[in-house]
C-alpha positions in Angstrom: 0.4 -0.1 0.0 1.0 3.6 -0.9 -0.1 6.5 1.4 0.8 9.9 1.0 0.3 13.0 3.5 0.2 16.4 3.3 2.7 16.1 0.4 4.3 20.0 -0.3 6.4 20.3 -3.3 7.5 23.9 -4.6 9.7 25.0 -7.4 10.5 28.5 -7.7 7.7 30.5 -6.4 5.2 27.9 -7.7 3.6 25.8 -5.1 2.8 22.3 -7.1 1.9 19.5 -4.5 -0.1 21.7 -2.0 -0.9 19.1 1.2 -1.4 16.5 -1.3 -3.1 13.4 0.4 -3.7 9.9 -1.5 -3.8 6.1 -0.6 -3.9 3.9 -3.4 -5.0 0.2 -2.0 -2.9 -3.0 -2.7 -3.8 -4.8 -5.9 -5.8 -1.8 -7.4 -5.5 0.2 -10.2 -5.6 3.8 -9.1 -5.9 6.1 -12.0 -5.2 10.0 -11.2 -6.8 12.5 -13.9 -6.0 16.5 -14.4 -5.0 19.0 -16.6 -2.0 18.8 -18.0 0.5 20.7 -15.4 -1.0 20.8 -12.1 1.8 18.0 -11.0 0.6 14.7 -11.9 4.2 13.5 -12.8 5.9 15.0 -10.0 3.8 13.2 -8.1 4.8 10.1 -9.7 8.8 11.3 -9.6 8.1 11.5 -5.4 6.3 8.1 -5.0 9.5 6.5 -6.9 11.9 8.3 -4.9 13.4 10.5 -7.9 12.7 13.6 -6.1 12.1 14.5 -2.3 8.8 17.0 -1.1 9.8 19.9 1.1 7.7 18.7 3.5 5.1 15.5 4.3 5.4 11.8 4.2 5.1 9.0 1.7 4.8 5.8 3.1 5.6 2.5 0.9 4.5 -0.6 2.5 5.1 0.5 5.7 8.1 1.9 5.0 8.4 6.2 5.2 10.8 6.5 2.6 10.4 10.6 2.8 13.0 9.9 5.8 15.2 7.9 3.8 18.4 9.1 2.8 19.3 8.3 -1.1 21.1 5.0 -1.0 18.2 3.9 1.8 15.3 5.2 -1.0 16.5 2.9 -3.3 16.7 -0.3 -1.7 13.3 0.7 -0.4 11.6 1.2 -3.6 13.3 -1.6 -6.0 10.3 -3.2 -5.7 9.1 -0.6 -7.9 8.8 0.4 -11.5 7.5 3.2 -13.6 6.8 3.6 -17.1 7.5 7.3 -18.3 5.6 8.9 -21.1 8.5 8.8 -23.7 9.1 5.3 -22.6 12.6 6.3 -21.9 14.3 3.5 -23.6 18.5 4.0 -24.2 19.1 4.8 -27.9 22.2 3.0 -27.7 20.5 0.2 -26.6 18.8 -2.6 -28.9 15.3 -4.0 -27.4 16.7 -7.4 -26.0 19.3 -5.2 -24.4 16.9 -2.3 -23.0 14.5 -5.1 -21.7 17.3 -6.9 -20.1 19.1 -3.8 -18.1 17.5 -4.2 -14.8 18.0 -8.4 -14.7 21.8 -7.4 -15.6 22.5 -4.8 -13.2 20.6 -6.1 -9.9 20.1 -9.5 -11.0 16.7 -11.7 -9.7 14.3 -9.1 -7.7 13.6 -11.4 -4.6 16.9 -13.3 -4.5 19.3 -10.0 -5.2 21.4 -12.9 -7.2 23.1 -12.8 -10.7 21.1 -14.4 -13.5 23.1 -16.0 -16.4 22.6 -15.2 -19.3 20.5 -17.7 -20.8 18.4 -17.0 -17.7 18.3 -13.1 -18.4 17.7 -14.3 -22.4 14.4 -16.4 -21.6 12.6 -13.5 -19.3 13.7 -11.0 -21.7 12.0 -13.5 -24.2 8.8 -14.1 -22.5 8.2 -10.4 -21.4 8.5 -9.3 -24.8 5.9 -12.1 -25.9 3.6 -10.8 -23.3 3.3 -7.4 -24.4 3.1 -8.5 -28.2 6.9 -7.8 -29.5 8.3 -11.1 -30.2 11.5 -11.0 -32.9 12.0 -7.2 -32.3 15.0 -8.2 -29.6 17.5 -6.7 -32.6 15.7 -3.7 -33.4 17.0 -0.6 -31.9 13.9 1.8 -30.2 13.9 4.0 -33.5 13.1 1.4 -35.3 9.4 1.4 -33.4 6.5 3.0 -33.5 5.6 5.0 -30.6 3.5 2.2 -29.7 5.7 -0.2 -29.6 8.4 1.8 -28.1 5.8 2.1 -24.9 5.2 -1.4 -25.5 8.9 -2.3 -25.0 9.1 0.0 -22.0 6.4 -1.6 -20.4 8.6 -5.0 -21.0 11.6 -3.7 -19.4 9.1 -3.4 -16.2 7.2 -6.6 -16.6 10.7 -8.5 -17.1 11.8 -7.9 -13.2 7.9 -8.2 -11.9 7.8 -5.2 -9.8 4.6 -5.3 -7.5 3.9 -1.3 -7.8 3.6 0.1 -11.4 3.7 3.6 -12.1 2.2 4.9 -15.7 3.0 8.4 -16.6 0.5 9.2 -19.7 0.7 5.9 -21.0 -1.6 6.6 -24.1 -0.3 9.9 -24.9 -0.1 10.3 -28.6 -1.0 7.2 -29.7 -3.3 6.5 -32.1 -7.1 5.5 -30.4 -6.1 1.8 -31.5 -2.9 1.8 -30.1 -4.2 3.3 -27.3 -6.6 0.7 -26.6 -4.0 -1.9 -26.8 -2.2 0.0 -24.0 -4.7 0.1 -21.7 -5.5 -3.6 -22.6 -1.6 -4.7 -21.4 -2.2 -2.6 -18.2 -4.7 -4.7 -17.1 -3.3 -7.8 -18.2 0.2 -6.5 -16.3 -1.6 -6.1 -13.6 -3.6 -9.4 -13.4 -0.3 -11.2 -14.1 1.8 -9.3 -11.7 -1.0 -8.6 -9.0 0.5 -5.9 -7.9 -0.6 -2.6 -7.5 -0.8 0.1 -10.3 -0.8 4.2 -10.2 -1.7 5.4 -13.8 -1.4 9.2 -14.1 -3.8 10.3 -17.7 -5.9 13.0 -18.8 -7.4 10.6 -21.1 -11.0 9.6 -19.5 -11.6 6.9 -21.8 -8.6 5.0 -21.2 -8.8 5.7 -17.2 -12.5 4.0 -17.1 -11.2 1.0 -19.0 -8.6 0.2 -16.7 -9.4 2.0 -13.2 -10.5 0.5 -9.8 -10.8 3.8 -8.1 -10.3 7.6 -10.0 -8.6 10.4 -8.1 -8.7 14.4 -9.5 -5.7 16.1 -9.4 -6.3 19.5 -9.7 -5.2 22.8 -7.9 -1.8 20.6 -6.3 -4.3 18.3 -4.2 -6.2 14.8 -4.8 -9.9 16.7 -4.5 -12.2 13.5 -5.3 -11.6 9.9 -5.4 -14.0 7.1 -5.8 -15.0 4.2 -7.9 -15.5 5.0 -12.0 -19.4 5.0 -11.6 -19.6 7.0 -8.4 -16.4 9.3 -9.5 -18.5 10.5 -12.8 -21.5 11.4 -10.5 -19.5 13.7 -8.8 -20.8 17.5 -8.7 -16.9 19.2 -9.8 -16.5 21.3 -13.2 -14.0 18.9 -14.0 -15.3 16.0 -14.0 -18.4 18.0 -15.5 -16.2 18.2 -18.4 -15.3 14.9 -18.4 -18.4 13.5 -18.6 -19.9 15.7 -21.4 -16.3 14.9 -23.2 -17.0 11.2 -22.5 -20.5 11.3 -24.0 -19.4 13.5 -26.9 -16.7 10.6 -27.9 -19.3 8.3 -27.7 -21.7 10.1 -29.8 -18.7 10.2 -32.4 -18.3 6.6 -32.3 -22.0 5.9 -33.4 
């Protein structure tokens, strides 16, 4: 479980996170919705320990990571993975090398033992197969489409089987068909790993497809959290807009 309490973060004279509170339950997909620039991605970087808040606490599986030093944070979040908005693949490595990177650097997540090249190769093959990228091992990231790069980034997470997965705008810039493929992979990965997922997006259609619960991030805080049906019935200007946008999209699809 992840518990965030009274989180504050300022950049220059701008308060981005303003006493934010949020809980992610074990085993759920929690989707955080909000306008661009409100700090959704900033929140993810704090959860995984890339950034530290000015004040407030983040507790991950009983460990308050905001109290830890840098080397301690790494150990505390080793069971966590993140799919960055641009997939963040290494341009100089092929897809097999990208996917194998964590395993080569850190070994098995549970035992911390080094893995043989043969075992790593098999794990990479299975991870790529799970995201539909069989046969791409020798390709470079530049050879792949945007959707394929997202899937390769997801394979890099799946391969070491983290129990907490963070997704930063996983469908941004993708066409509707590819977006739906990514949504299905997020759900499939959740079912496979039995983990906890936090997904940041502004795509209401994707959110409703994958979410167990929805949270609204606005003005530096989480203002509403609810299951999808209840969330859409909340009287809030942003949620009202999302609901109308959803109806509009459905009308266009008919």
